[in-house]
N, C-alpha and C positions, 0 to 999 in steps of 0.2 A: 135324683141320687144325692145322697148327702155329701157334704164337702169332705167328710172324713173318709167315706167309702171311695169317692173319686180319687182322693190322694193315694189311697192304697193301690188302686188299679194302675195309676200312672207309675207308681214306684215299681210294681211288678213288671210292667212293660219295659221300663228302663233297664231293670236287671236282665231281662231276657235279651234285650238288644245288646247290652254290654257283653253277655256270654257269647252271643253269636260273633260279635266283633273280635273278642279275644281268641275264639276258636279258629276264626279265619286267619288270624296272624300267626298262629302256632305252626312250627315246621311239621311237614308231613313226612312219613317214613318213606325213603327212597333207596334204591340199590346203589351201593358205592362202587364206582368203576375201578378195576384193578389198575395199579400203576403201569405206565407204559414200559415195555421191555427196554433194557439198555441198548443204545445204538451200537451196531457193529462197527468196528474200525474199518475204514476203507482199505481194500487190498493194496499191498505195496506195488508201486509201478515197476515194470520190468526195466532193467538197465538198458540204455541206448547202446548202439554199436560203439559210440565214442567212449562210453563208460566201461565197456568190457575190456579188461587188460589181459591179453593173451600171455601165456608163459613165455619168458624170454627164450629166443632161439639161440642155440650155440652157433658160433661163427661158421663152423663147417657145414651147418644146415642152410646157410644163406648162399646166394650166388657169389661166385668168385670169377671175375673177368680178367683174363690175361691178354694184354696187347703185345703181340710179337711182331717184330720187324727185322727180317733179314735184308742184306744189301742188294739182292736181286732175286730173280725167279728161276735161276739155273738149277740143274739137278743136285748140285751140292747143297743148296739151301732148301730145295724141295724136300730132300731127305730129312733135314732137321725139322722142317715144318710137319712132315708126316709123323715124326716121333713125338713132337709136342702134342699133336692131336691124339696119338695113341696113349700118351700119359694122361691127358684129360679124360679120354674114354675110360681108362682104367680107374681113375678117381671116381667118375660118375657111376661106374658099375659097383662101387663100394659106398654109395650113398651121398657123394658130394654133388655139387652143382657147378662144375667148372666149365666155363665157356672160353674158347680160344678164338681171338680175332687176329688174323694174319694179314698184313699188308706189306708190300715190298716195292721199292723203286723198279722201274722197267729195266734199268741198266746199272752196272756197278760204278758208274761215274755220275749218277744223278744225285749228287750230294744233297741238294736242297730238298729233293723229294723225301728223303728219309727223315730229315729234320721236320718236314711238314707232317709226316706220319706220326712221329713222336708227339708233336704238339697237338695233333688231333686226338691221340689217346688221352692226353692230359685233359683236354676239353671234355671228353666223354667220361672222364672220371673212372677210368678202369682201375682195377685194384692193384695191378702190378704190371710193369713194362719190362719185356725181355728184348734185348737188342743184340744183333750181330752187326757191329758198326762198319759202314763203308770206310770211313776214316775217323779216328778218335776225336781229333780236334774239332771236326765239323759238328759232331753231335753234342759236344759238351755243354753248350749253352742250353739246349733243350733238356738235357739230363738235369741240369741245375734247377730248371723250372719244376721238374718232377720232384726233386729233392725238397724244394721249398714248400710243396703241397703235401709232403709226406707220402708220396707214392713210391713204393719200393722199386728199385731198378736192378735187373740182372743183366750182366753182359756175358755173351758167349763168344767163342773164338779167340779168347784172350785170357791170360793168367797174370799179366803184368799189372799190378795195382796202380791206379791213377789217384794222385794225391788231391787233385782239385775237384773231384766229384765224389758223391756218395753212392757206392754200389754194394748191395747186400751180398752178392755172390758173383764171382767170376768162374765160369765153366769153360774149360777149354784146355789149352796147352801153351807151352812156351814156343812161340813161332820160330825162334832161333834154333831151339833144340829139335823141332820137327824137321827142319831142313838139314840139320846135322845127321839125323837118322837116315834120311834119303842119301846123303853123301856117303855114309858108311856102306850102305847097300850097293852103291855104284862102285866103290872100291872093291867090295866083295866080288861083284860080277867081273871086274876087269883084273882079277888075279890075286886079290887078297883072301884071307881066310873067311869062312862063312858058309852060306847055304845056297847062294844064287849062281855062282860061276864055276870056273874050273880050278880055282885055287884050293888051298887046304880046306877040306870039308869038316864041318863041326857038327857033332851030334846034338840035336835038340829034342826036347820032349814035345809030345803032341799038345798043341795049344799054348806053347811057351811064348811069352811076349818077347819079340825081337825089338826091344825098346832101346832108348839111349844108353841105359846102364849095360845092357847086353853087349852093344857094339863097343862102348868105351872100354869095358873090361877086355874084350877080345883083341882090340887093336892097341892097347896101352903098352904091350911088351914087344911090339914088332921091332926087329932089327933094321938097320939101314939097308941091308941086302934085301930083306923081305919087302920093305917099302919100295925099293927100286923095281921090283917085279910087277908092280901095279902101274900099268900104262894105258892111256887113252887120251883122245882129243875130242872136245865137245863144245857145245854152246848152251847158253842160258836164255830162257824166256821168262821175264819177270811180270809182275802185275802192274800196279800203278806206280810209275817211276817216282821215287822219292817219298812214297807213302810209307806209313808205319809198318804195315804187314809185309810189303814187298821188301823193304830195307832189312827187316829182321830176318827174313828167309834167305836173302842174299848173303847176309853176314854169316848165318849158320852154315850154309853150303861151303863158303870159302873158309870158315874156321877149320873145316876138316880137309878138303881137297888141297888146300894150299900147303899142307904139310907133306904132300907127296909130289916130288919133282917130276915124276913121270906122267902126271895128270895135267893136261894143258887145256885151259879154257880160252877159246878163241874170241877175239874181238870184245865187244861190249854187249850186255844183255839187250834183248829186244823187248820193249814194253808192250804187252798185249792186253793190258787193263782187265785181266782175269776173264777174258772173253774167248770163246772157242774159235770164232771166225778170224779174229785177230791173231790167235795162236796159229791158225793155218797159214795166214799171210806171213808171219814171222818165220815159220818153218820153211815155207817155199823159198823165201829169200836166202836163208842159211843153206839150203840144199843147192840152190843155184850157184851160190858163191863157193861151195865146196862139193864138187861133183864126186870126189872120193876123199878118203882119209878123214872122214868125220864119223866118230864112233858113237857119240851119244848126244841126246838133247835132254836137258833137265828143265822142266817147267815148274814154276812155283805153285801152280794149282792144276787140278785135273781137267777143268774146262779147257785150259790152254794145252794140257797134256793130250787130251783126246783130239784136239786140233792138230797137234804135232803128229800123233799117230795116223790120223786120216791123211794129212798131207804127205807123209812118208810112204804110206801104203799106196796112195794114188799113183806114185811114180815108181813103184816096186823097190822102194829103198828102206822098208821097215824090217828091222831085224827081230825075229821072234826069240822069245826066251829059250825055246827048245833048241834053237840053232847054236846057242853059245856065242861068246864074243869072237868075232873075226876082225882083227885090227887092220885098218888101212883100206878096207874095201868100200863098196858103195853104200852098204847098209848102216843104219843108225838104230841104236837102242833107245827107247823112251823111258825116262824115269820121271816121276811126278809126286805131288802131294795132294791128299784129301781123302780118297776112298769113298766111293758112292756105289749103289747097286749097279749102275752102268759100267763104271770102271772096273769093278770086281769081275764082271763078265769078260771084259777085255783082258784082265790079268789072267783069268782062268784059261783064256785062249792063247796066252803067251804074247799078246800084242803090246802089253805094257810090262816091262821087266820087273819093276819094283815101284811101289807107291806107299807113302807113309800115311796111315790113317790119322785123321783129325777128329774122329769121334762124333760125327754128325748125329747118329742115333742117340748117343749119350747126351748131347746138347739138349735134345727135345725131351727125352725121358726124365733126366734129372732136372732140366729146366722147369718142367711142370711141377715136379715134386717140391723143388725149392721155392717156387712161386707160391704154392699153397702154404708151405711152412711159413714163409715171410708174412703172408696175409694173416695167418693165425698168431703171429707174434712169437713164433718159435725161433730158436737159434738156428741159423743157416750157415753151412760151411762158407767161410770167406772166399776160399778158392777150392776148386775141384778139378784136379788134373786127370785128363782122360788117358794119359801116357801114350804119346805118339809111338807107333810101332809099324814095322814093315809088313805089308801084304805082298806076297809073291805067288808064283804058280802053285806051290804045294800047300799053302795055307789060306788061299783066297776065300774059300767057303766058310771060314770061321767068322767072316765079317758080314756077308750078305748071302742069301736073302733073309736069314734068321740070325741077326747079331745076338750074342749072349748078353742079356741085360738082367740085373738082379731084380727080384720082385720088390715092390714098394709096400711097406706095412702101413696101409691107410688107417687101420684101426688104431695104431699107435699115434698117428697124427691127429685123428679125431679126439683121442683122450687128452691131447695137449692143445685143443682148439676150442676153448669154452665160448 
């Protein structure tokens, strides 16, 4: 083969090889993949229990705890406790959550026990404390502790304001006035005008309050001759000698009877510490010392009055209200203060001639109402007078078993308790 021909063949072979090489390097037609879909946002996490904020509850929807301490467990204070509970039940029937805790000393002279109960309520952080004090001075340091912690305090069985402690409401009566009412009833029975005895009879309306104003108006215009017609001899059984309550009631009784020269109080009071058994012992001693010519026993509370009634009845010396006063004989008439379901039964039987109510049902009913109002931050009456008034044979059933108490407007309280 010629050189020229060989050169042409090699050139053609090189061009073929170059074409193959370029074809191999050229991109081939391929399917283009679609773009990936956008990523979905992760679901929002559910809030934890700690992060869930419940709607704020109104204060009336939250529990309200009342710590109540009377001075002992006798019928007088059981009645008040029963009506505190009735008030709480009534509130709860209207949507509230009121809890009543009630604790009392075993006796009316267990001063330290009542202080300990108040301090226990403070430690338990109750919402309000209600107290019927054994004696005022004894409980004041504990009340001040409650004051310092902002726990509202309600005091019952008292209207006299105390300057050295903070009390949102006093529910009760003037202890001096209450004894004055009983003293007027005693004057009525032994010859004065009124409704109990043989003196000039006064017309009264059904349900009329025979309170201090009634008696004061009735006796304010008596002549000296009319005063002289009122005669009787009797004795006094007091509570804790020298104590606030006993002293106030003694003063009230004497404020009235000392104006009547025909009424003679024999000896000195016998202190029975508000106790029935001690009231029996005091009465037995008085009866033994005065076999005749003792016309009345006045006791400053009805536990002692029921004791006087039992002691007199046991020796057949109890004068019934239906028998009327007979001066100078062996029989004695019993007068007292308080009014409880038990004593109302005895009044209705004529075994207690006259007894001034101290409004124990009112203490509990209004005590619960005012406690709830205080917790709600509402304005509470600083004092609430139950108006001591006489219960006697003809009106006894106005007091128990169904005392007349006004309904409480719990819806109104709700609307003011955010």
